[in-house]
C-alpha positions, 0 to 999 in steps of 0.5 A, spaced: 416 726 083 420 726 077 425 721 080 419 717 082 416 717 075 423 715 072 424 709 076 417 707 075 418 707 067 425 704 068 422 698 072 416 697 067 421 697 061 425 691 065 418 688 067 416 688 059 423 684 058 422 679 063 415 678 061 417 676 054 422 671 057 417 668 061 412 668 055 414 661 053 413 658 059 410 662 065 407 668 066 408 673 071 401 676 074 400 683 073 400 684 081 407 681 082 409 686 076 407 692 080 411 690 086 417 688 082 417 695 079 418 699 085 422 693 089 427 692 084 430 699 086 427 699 094 430 691 095 434 689 089 437 683 093 430 680 094 428 681 087 435 678 085 434 672 090 426 671 087 429 671 080 433 665 081 428 661 084 423 656 081 417 660 083 420 665 078 419 661 072 414 655 074 407 656 075 403 651 080 399 648 074 406 646 071 408 643 078 402 639 079 402 636 072 409 633 073 410 625 075 408 624 082 416 622 084 418 629 080 413 633 084 415 639 089 408 641 090 403 637 094 396 640 092 391 637 087 387 644 086 388 651 087 384 657 088 382 662 083 387 663 078 393 662 082 396 656 078 396 660 072 402 665 074 408 664 077 409 665 085 411 672 086 411 677 091 403 678 091 402 671 091 405 670 097 404 677 101 397 678 099 395 671 101 390 670 106 390 677 108 384 677 112 387 672 117 393 676 118 393 681 123 399 684 120 396 686 114 396 693 112 394 697 106 400 698 101 400 702 094 393 699 093 395 692 096 392 689 102 399 685 104 403 682 110 410 682 112 410 675 115 409 669 110 406 664 114 406 656 113 398 657 112 400 661 106 405 656 103 400 650 105 396 653 099 401 649 094 404 645 099 399 642 104 402 635 105 408 639 107 405 643 112 401 637 115 407 633 116 411 640 119 405 640 124 407 633 127 414 635 127 417 637 134 420 643 131 413 646 130 412 646 137 419 649 139 417 655 142 412 653 146 416 646 148 421 651 151 418 657 154 412 654 156 415 648 160 417 651 167 423 646 167 426 648 161 424 656 162 428 656 168 434 653 164 433 659 159 433 664 165 439 661 168 443 661 162 441 668 159 440 671 166 445 676 169 448 674 175 449 679 181 453 678 187 451 682 193 452 681 200 456 674 199 450 671 195 449 670 188 443 672 184 440 672 177 436 677 174 432 674 169 434 676 161 430 681 157 426 679 151 431 681 147 436 677 150 432 671 149 430 672 142 438 673 140 439 666 144 435 660 145 429 663 141 433 665 135 432 657 133 426 655 137 422 661 135 419 668 137 412 670 138 411 675 132 406 680 134 403 686 130 404 693 134 401 697 128 403 701 122 409 706 122 412 710 116 419 709 113 423 712 108 424 709 101 427 711 094 419 713 093 418 717 099 415 715 105 411 708 105 407 704 111 410 698 114 408 694 119 411 694 126 412 687 129 415 685 135 419 679 136 422 680 128 426 679 125 426 671 126 426 665 122 426 660 128 423 653 127 417 654 132 416 661 131 409 663 133 406 668 127 401 673 127 396 669 124 397 664 130 400 659 125 407 655 128 414 655 124 417 658 119 419 655 112 424 660 111 428 656 117 431 651 112 428 654 105 431 661 106 427 667 102 426 669 097 429 663 093 426 658 097 432 653 095 431 646 095 439 646 094 440 650 100 435 646 105 439 639 102 446 642 104 448 641 112 450 648 113 443 650 113 442 645 119 448 647 122 445 654 124 441 650 130 445 644 130 452 645 132 453 647 139 455 642 144 447 640 146 445 638 139 452 637 135 450 634 129 453 638 124 460 638 128 459 631 128 458 630 121 464 634 119 468 629 122 465 623 120 466 619 114 460 621 110 462 629 112 469 627 109 466 625 102 461 631 102 466 636 103 471 632 098 466 631 093 459 635 093 461 640 088 459 634 083 453 633 086 446 635 084 442 638 090 436 640 085 434 633 083 427 631 085 427 625 086 434 625 089 438 619 086 443 616 091 449 614 087 447 619 081 446 625 084 450 624 091 454 619 094 454 620 101 448 622 106 447 629 108 442 631 114 436 632 109 438 625 106 437 621 112 431 626 115 427 629 109 428 628 102 425 623 097 431 618 096 431 613 090 436 608 087 438 608 080 433 603 078 427 608 081 426 604 088 424 609 093 428 608 099 425 614 103 419 618 102 420 626 102 417 628 109 417 634 113 416 631 120 423 630 121 423 624 126 419 619 123 425 616 121 428 616 128 426 611 134 430 614 139 430 621 141 438 622 143 437 629 145 437 627 152 432 631 157 436 628 161 436 621 158 435 618 151 428 616 150 423 614 145 420 620 141 414 623 144 407 621 141 405 629 141 410 634 138 407 639 144 412 636 149 409 640 155 403 635 156 408 630 158 408 628 166 413 623 169 412 620 175 414 626 179 409 630 175 414 634 172 414 636 164 420 631 163 420 625 158 423 621 164 424 621 171 430 624 174 433 616 175 431 615 168 425 611 167 421 613 161 414 617 161 412 611 157 404 614 156 407 620 152 412 616 148 412 612 142 411 604 143 416 599 141 412 598 135 413 605 132 420 605 134 421 599 130 417 602 124 421 608 124 428 604 125 426 600 119 425 607 115 432 609 117 435 603 115 431 603 108 436 610 107 442 606 109 440 600 104 442 605 098 449 604 100 450 599 105 449 591 106 444 589 111 450 586 116 453 593 116 447 596 117 445 592 123 452 592 126 452 600 126 445 600 130 447 595 135 453 599 137 448 605 137 444 602 142 449 600 146 451 607 146 444 610 148 444 605 154 452 607 156 450 614 156 444 613 160 447 609 165 453 614 166 447 620 166 444 616 172 451 616 176 451 623 175 444 624 177 445 620 184 451 624 186 446 631 185 440 627 188 445 625 194 447 633 195 439 635 195 438 629 200 444 632 205 442 639 204 448 641 201 444 643 195 437 646 194 433 642 189 426 641 187 424 639 194 426 646 196 422 649 190 429 651 188 432 651 181 435 645 178 440 649 174 443 655 179 448 651 183 455 649 181 454 642 182 447 642 178 450 646 173 456 640 172 450 635 172 447 639 166 453 639 163 454 631 163 447 630 159 446 636 155 453 636 153 457 630 154 452 625 153 448 628 147 455 629 144 457 621 145 450 619 142 450 624 136 457 621 135 455 614 135 449 615 131 453 619 125 459 615 126 463 621 128 467 617 133 473 621 135 468 627 137 464 622 142 471 620 145 476 626 147 473 632 143 466 633 147 464 626 149 466 620 154 472 623 157 469 629 159 463 625 161 467 621 166 471 627 168 465 631 170 462 626 174 469 625 178 469 632 179 461 632 181 463 626 186 469 631 189 465 637 189 460 633 194 465 630 198 468 637 199 461 640 201 460 634 206 467 636 209 465 643 209 459 642 213 462 637 218 458 631 214 461 624 216 460 619 210 463 613 214 457 614 219 452 614 214 
């Protein structure tokens, strides 16, 4: 007891000093001060992160008082006394306690571990609304509730067994999928009860959560909300600087399926960023091109409020990251206009599959944005480009990009026709046989064609990382893979006594 008593006294002394430091501009609530008294000892890294955040030194009322372009908070009013003190431990972890199944009693508080978008929305309602319209918010369900994609997950993560001359796949464990695909797409976090854990102050109650830890963009939280703000704004600094740097996006956009970061690194924009970013101001709101930064990052093109040096708004801040994108270049298996609804499990192509295109490339247009909306989104992206480039440069860039989209869709169609012929001849088992799209060698090569090589080429064209789209992981390998598919089909035909000339 003496050690606990001494720790609390030390914590109270430290808090008194902190309170004096905040007295001139921002006050810490009594509840958060109680949290800090223990957590400076129990979780010092978390407290240190929070102390570096704007939350620790700015009240919501101060944030709402800023001019519109400088505001980082979209609320126009706040409940109770929330706006008067800084945003600390208690303000986030006791928010909406009755709506959190994972709330538990802890040292006189009713708190929850998982801070959800609904909690953040008290101060950031517009950001929460925009994110809810974002495909990322539905990432868990779009992957796991779509039988086609779910089958792909099983064939990717499952363990292959070879018995009696046959290859089979044992489905992956929940832990394996949480550690792979759902690391980015998000897990289902479920409250399983209260357990006791040791702490510097003796045993404490904590909530036991399955599917935790996870920061996936489509995480399903215990309160039923979708997403994790901490995917881009890591807790407990919630830094806009971190969110604006490309390394943050690289957590989920680096592999050959969505190689945005890999392409950015070899692009002219990435070159400038890596050479000069130490002189950039990543914290300014609004973000002024030519003054705060001199080349775009992911956030510049897809999220940030960007203005010119004369104050002209080039792009409004958004958390719907596709509202400046006309094409969805993540081919499934073809590039296509973006879905109207972020819940892509609603999509049905002509064959009744939950895919945005037919296997032969025709888009499921009823579920996708129309040409007018595509033009609107392209115009928004061009507005960002106009901060540094002239109209001829911009128009020519997008003409090249459109040509690449068509080119890679055509190449994907060629690979698809090879696979469809193998199915038709009974040399591989496909959808008509109620079999997987992803379990045979020829089918896996087909997936590589569009998921790795076509996607890489499209990203390289969109982001001007040309070499990545040629030999690194693009056109060469796309054509090589298609040639190997054709050879593999011929070998199968010969092995089964098929005579191509007679057909």
